[in-house]
C-alpha positions as CSV (number, residue, x, y, z in Angstrom):
1,M,-58.5,91.0,142.2
2,S,-57.0,94.4,142.7
3,T,-53.6,95.4,141.3
4,E,-52.2,95.7,144.8
5,N,-53.2,92.1,145.7
6,T,-51.9,90.7,142.5
7,T,-48.5,92.2,143.1
8,A,-48.4,90.9,146.6
9,V,-49.1,87.4,145.4
10,T,-46.9,87.1,142.4
11,A,-43.9,89.2,143.2
12,P,-42.0,86.6,145.3
13,E,-42.3,84.1,142.4
14,E,-41.3,86.5,139.6
15,Q,-38.3,88.2,141.0
16,P,-35.1,86.2,140.9
17,A,-32.9,86.1,144.0
18,P,-30.2,88.7,144.0
19,R,-26.7,87.4,143.4
20,R,-24.7,87.5,146.7
21,S,-21.1,86.6,147.3
22,L,-20.4,83.1,148.7
23,L,-18.2,84.6,151.5
24,G,-21.0,87.0,152.4
25,N,-23.5,84.1,152.7
26,L,-21.0,82.2,154.8
27,V,-20.8,85.1,157.2
28,R,-24.6,85.4,157.3
29,G,-24.8,81.8,158.2
30,A,-22.3,82.2,161.0
31,L,-24.2,85.1,162.4
32,I,-27.4,83.1,162.4
33,G,-25.7,80.2,164.0
34,L,-24.2,82.5,166.6
35,V,-27.5,84.1,167.7
36,E,-29.2,80.7,167.8
37,T,-27.1,79.9,170.8
38,V,-28.4,82.9,172.7
39,P,-31.8,82.7,174.6
40,G,-34.1,85.4,173.4
41,V,-32.5,86.0,170.0
42,S,-33.8,84.5,166.8
43,G,-31.8,83.5,163.7
44,G,-34.8,84.7,161.7
45,T,-34.0,88.2,162.9
46,V,-30.5,88.0,161.4
47,A,-32.0,86.7,158.1
48,L,-34.4,89.7,158.0
49,V,-31.6,92.3,158.7
50,T,-29.2,90.8,156.2
51,G,-31.8,90.8,153.5
52,I,-32.1,87.1,152.8
53,Y,-35.4,86.3,154.6
54,D,-37.7,85.9,151.6
55,D,-35.1,84.1,149.5
56,L,-34.3,81.7,152.4
57,I,-38.0,80.9,152.9
58,A,-38.5,80.4,149.1
59,S,-35.5,78.0,149.0
60,G,-36.8,76.1,152.0
61,H,-40.1,75.8,150.3
62,H,-38.6,74.4,147.1
63,L,-36.5,71.9,149.1
64,T,-39.6,70.6,150.9
65,S,-41.4,70.4,147.6
66,A,-38.6,68.3,146.2
67,A,-38.9,65.8,149.0
68,K,-42.7,65.8,148.6
69,N,-42.4,65.2,144.9
70,L,-40.0,62.4,145.4
71,V,-42.3,60.6,147.8
72,L,-45.7,61.3,146.3
73,G,-45.0,61.8,142.7
74,P,-46.6,61.6,140.1
75,D,-43.4,62.2,138.2
76,R,-41.1,61.7,141.2
77,V,-37.6,62.2,139.8
78,A,-38.6,64.9,137.3
79,G,-40.6,66.7,139.9
80,M,-37.8,66.5,142.4
81,R,-35.3,67.9,139.9
82,Q,-37.6,70.7,138.9
83,S,-38.0,71.8,142.6
84,L,-34.3,71.4,143.4
85,A,-33.4,73.6,140.3
86,R,-35.4,76.5,141.9
87,V,-33.4,76.4,145.2
88,S,-30.9,79.2,145.6
89,W,-27.9,76.9,146.3
90,R,-25.5,79.8,146.2
91,L,-27.3,81.0,149.3
92,V,-28.2,77.8,151.1
93,I,-25.0,75.9,151.0
94,P,-22.6,78.5,152.4
95,L,-25.4,79.6,154.9
96,V,-25.6,76.0,156.3
97,I,-21.8,75.7,156.4
98,G,-21.5,79.0,158.3
99,M,-24.2,78.0,160.7
100,A,-22.7,74.6,161.4
101,L,-19.2,76.1,161.9
102,A,-20.5,78.8,164.3
103,V,-22.6,76.4,166.4
104,L,-19.9,73.8,166.6
105,T,-17.2,76.3,167.6
106,I,-19.1,79.0,169.5
107,A,-21.8,77.1,171.4
108,G,-19.7,76.3,174.4
109,P,-18.1,79.8,174.8
110,M,-21.4,81.5,174.2
111,A,-23.2,79.5,176.8
112,H,-20.3,80.4,179.2
113,L,-20.7,84.1,178.5
114,V,-24.5,84.0,178.9
115,E,-24.2,82.2,182.2
116,T,-21.3,84.4,183.5
117,Y,-22.5,87.8,182.3
118,P,-26.2,87.5,181.9
119,A,-27.2,91.2,182.3
120,T,-24.5,92.4,180.0
121,M,-25.3,89.9,177.2
122,R,-29.0,90.6,177.5
123,A,-28.3,94.4,177.2
124,I,-26.3,93.9,174.0
125,F,-28.9,91.6,172.4
126,F,-31.7,93.8,173.5
127,G,-30.2,96.6,171.4
128,L,-29.6,94.3,168.5
129,V,-33.2,93.0,168.4
130,A,-34.7,96.5,169.0
131,G,-32.7,97.9,166.1
132,S,-33.9,95.0,163.9
133,V,-37.6,95.8,164.4
134,L,-37.3,98.6,161.9
135,V,-36.6,96.1,159.1
136,P,-40.0,94.3,159.0
137,M,-41.7,97.7,159.6
138,R,-40.0,99.0,156.4
139,L,-40.7,95.8,154.5
140,S,-44.4,96.1,155.3
141,G,-44.5,99.1,153.0
142,G,-46.5,102.3,153.5
143,A,-48.3,103.8,156.5
144,W,-50.2,101.4,158.8
145,R,-54.0,101.7,159.0
146,A,-56.3,100.3,161.7
147,K,-56.0,96.7,160.4
148,E,-52.1,96.8,160.5
149,L,-52.2,98.4,164.0
150,G,-54.5,95.6,165.2
151,L,-52.1,92.9,163.7
152,F,-49.1,94.7,165.3
153,A,-50.9,94.6,168.7
154,L,-51.6,90.9,168.3
155,G,-47.9,90.3,167.4
156,V,-46.8,92.2,170.5
157,L,-49.2,90.2,172.7
158,G,-47.9,86.9,171.2
159,G,-44.3,87.9,171.8
160,L,-45.1,88.8,175.5
161,V,-47.0,85.5,176.0
162,F,-44.2,83.5,174.5
163,T,-41.5,85.1,176.6
164,S,-43.6,84.6,179.8
165,L,-43.6,80.8,179.5
166,P,-42.6,79.4,182.9
167,V,-39.2,77.8,183.2
168,T,-39.4,74.0,183.8
169,S,-36.8,71.3,184.1
170,L,-37.6,68.3,182.0
171,D,-35.6,65.1,181.6
172,P,-33.9,65.1,178.2
173,S,-35.5,61.8,177.1
174,P,-36.0,61.2,173.4
175,W,-39.7,61.9,173.5
176,I,-39.1,65.2,175.2
177,I,-36.3,66.2,172.9
178,A,-38.4,65.5,169.7
179,P,-41.2,68.1,170.2
180,A,-38.8,70.5,171.7
181,A,-36.6,70.4,168.7
182,A,-39.5,70.7,166.2
183,I,-40.8,73.8,168.0
184,A,-37.4,75.4,168.7
185,V,-36.4,75.2,165.1
186,C,-39.2,77.7,164.3
187,A,-36.7,80.4,165.5
188,L,-34.8,79.9,162.2
189,V,-37.9,81.2,160.4
190,L,-39.7,83.5,162.9
191,P,-37.9,86.7,163.8
192,G,-38.4,87.4,167.5
193,I,-39.0,83.7,168.5
194,S,-35.9,82.2,170.1
195,G,-35.3,78.5,169.8
196,S,-32.8,78.8,172.7
197,F,-35.4,80.5,174.8
198,I,-37.8,77.5,174.2
199,L,-35.1,75.1,175.2
200,L,-34.3,77.2,178.2
201,S,-37.9,77.2,179.3
202,L,-38.0,73.4,179.0
203,G,-34.7,72.9,180.8
204,L,-33.0,71.6,177.7
205,Y,-30.8,74.5,176.9
206,Q,-27.7,73.4,178.8
207,P,-28.1,69.7,177.8
208,T,-28.4,70.6,174.2
209,L,-25.3,72.9,174.1
210,Q,-23.3,70.3,176.1
211,A,-24.3,67.6,173.6
212,V,-23.0,69.9,170.7
213,D,-19.9,70.8,172.6
214,Q,-19.1,67.2,173.5
215,R,-20.1,65.8,170.1
216,D,-22.8,63.6,171.4
217,L,-23.8,62.3,168.0
218,G,-26.8,60.3,169.2
219,Y,-28.4,63.4,170.9
220,I,-27.5,65.6,167.9
221,A,-28.9,63.2,165.3
222,W,-32.2,62.7,167.1
223,F,-32.5,66.5,167.8
224,G,-31.7,67.2,164.1
225,L,-34.2,64.7,162.7
226,W,-37.1,66.4,164.6
227,A,-35.8,69.8,163.9
228,V,-36.0,69.0,160.1
229,I,-39.6,67.9,160.6
230,G,-40.5,71.1,162.4
231,L,-38.7,73.2,159.8
232,I,-40.6,71.6,156.9
233,V,-43.9,72.5,158.5
234,I,-43.0,76.1,159.5
235,V,-41.3,76.9,156.2
236,R,-44.3,75.9,154.1
237,A,-46.6,77.9,156.4
238,M,-44.4,81.0,156.2
239,R,-44.0,80.7,152.4
240,Y,-47.8,80.8,152.0
241,L,-48.1,83.8,154.3
242,L,-45.2,85.7,152.6
243,V,-46.7,85.1,149.1
244,H,-50.3,85.8,149.9
245,H,-50.1,88.1,153.0
246,H,-46.7,89.7,152.9
247,R,-47.6,93.1,154.4
248,G,-49.6,91.6,157.2
249,T,-47.0,89.0,158.0
250,M,-44.3,91.7,158.3
251,V,-46.5,93.7,160.6
252,V,-47.1,90.7,162.9
253,L,-43.4,89.8,162.9
254,A,-42.5,93.4,163.9
255,G,-45.0,93.1,166.8
256,I,-43.6,89.7,167.9
257,M,-40.1,91.1,168.0
258,I,-41.2,94.0,170.2
259,G,-43.1,91.7,172.6
260,A,-40.2,89.3,172.7
261,L,-37.9,92.0,174.0
262,K,-39.2,91.2,177.4
263,S,-36.9,88.2,177.6
264,L,-33.9,90.4,176.9
265,W,-34.5,93.0,179.6
266,P,-31.1,93.2,181.4
267,W,-32.5,93.3,185.0
268,Q,-34.3,90.1,185.7
269,D,-34.1,87.2,188.1
270,E,-33.5,83.5,187.2
271,G,-37.3,83.0,187.0
272,G,-37.7,85.7,184.4
273,G,-39.2,88.3,186.7
274,L,-38.4,91.8,185.7
275,H,-36.8,94.4,187.9
276,A,-36.2,98.1,187.8
277,P,-32.9,99.3,186.3
278,G,-29.9,99.0,188.7
279,G,-26.9,101.2,189.3
280,D,-25.3,100.0,186.2
281,W,-28.1,101.4,184.0
282,L,-25.9,103.8,182.1
283,L,-23.5,101.0,181.0
284,M,-26.5,98.8,180.0
285,L,-28.0,101.6,178.1
286,G,-24.7,102.2,176.3
287,L,-24.5,98.5,175.3
288,A,-28.1,98.5,174.1
289,V,-27.5,101.7,172.0
290,A,-24.3,100.1,170.6
291,G,-26.4,97.1,169.6
292,V,-29.0,99.3,167.8
293,L,-26.2,101.2,165.9
294,A,-24.5,97.9,164.9
295,V,-27.8,96.6,163.3
296,Q,-28.3,99.9,161.5
297,L,-24.8,99.8,160.2
298,L,-25.3,96.2,159.0
299,V,-28.5,97.3,157.2
300,V,-26.7,100.2,155.5
301,L,-23.9,97.8,154.4
302,E,-26.4,95.3,153.1
303,N,-28.3,97.9,151.1
304,R,-25.0,99.2,149.6
305,I,-23.9,95.7,148.7
306,G,-27.3,95.0,147.2
307,N,-27.3,98.2,145.1
308,H,-23.8,97.5,143.9
309,S,-24.7,93.9,142.9
310,A,-27.8,95.2,141.0
311,S,-25.9,97.8,139.1
C-alpha cells in the first residue's frame, strides 16, 4: 500500500479530536438545528463549515458500535464501555442540546419566515451554501485530476436529481412517516442534502414542524425512532468512506452541494420550476453575497479558534 493511501486510512483513527469549548459546541448545535428547519439546507453543511464533521461522524460511529456490542457481544458490557469511551462527549452532548433547543424554539417562526418570504430566505441560504462549498474542496486536498473531476460531476448530477424530486402530498400515517424520517435524517450527515426538502417533497414538512411546535409527543417519538435507525445506517456508511476514501468523498460532497443549489434559486414557483431573475435581482444578489461572506467569516473564526486551542 502506498504512503498516501496509508495516511488516508489511518489518520482519522490516530488523531485525537481537538478540544473545543462547550459553549462553542452548543452554538454549533443550535446552528445545525436552525438550518435543519429550512428546506434546501443541510445540517451537515454547518458541521463541515464549523470544522466538526469528521469528529461528529467518528463519535456517531462509536455510539452505533456501542449499541452493536451491547446486543451482539461477545463481551457485551466491556465492548459497549470501550466504544462509549471513544465518543467525544464534549462535542456530542452540547451539540444535541443546542440542536434540540433550536428546533423546539425556532421551528415555528422559521416555517413562518420561509412561507411568508420564500424568495428572500432562499437568496440568503443560497449564499450560505454556495460559500460553504469551498470547505469540502479545501478538505479534499491538492489539485483535482480527471478522477476527481468525474466524481465531482457525479456529485453535481446527484444534487440536481435530488432537488428535482416532484412535490407530492402524502397522508402523515405512521408507515409514511417512518421511511421519510429515516431518509430525511441523512441531512445531518450529508452536506447539500436537506432533510426538510425531503419532507417538503413528500408533503410532510408542515405536519412535522406543526407537531414539534405543538409538542405532539406521539408524532415526535415515532419520527425520532426511525430517524435514529436511519442515522445509524448513514453514519456507519460515511465513517467507512471518510476513513478509506476521504479525498473522493469530499469531492463528491462538494458536487452534491453545487447541484443542490437548484432548490435555493430565489425565483421559482411552488412546483419548483425555475424562473429568470426578477426586478428584485439586485437585492437578492446582495443577500446571497452576504451569505457567502458570513460563511467565510465563520470559517476564518473557526480556524483562528482551532489554532489558538492547538497552541
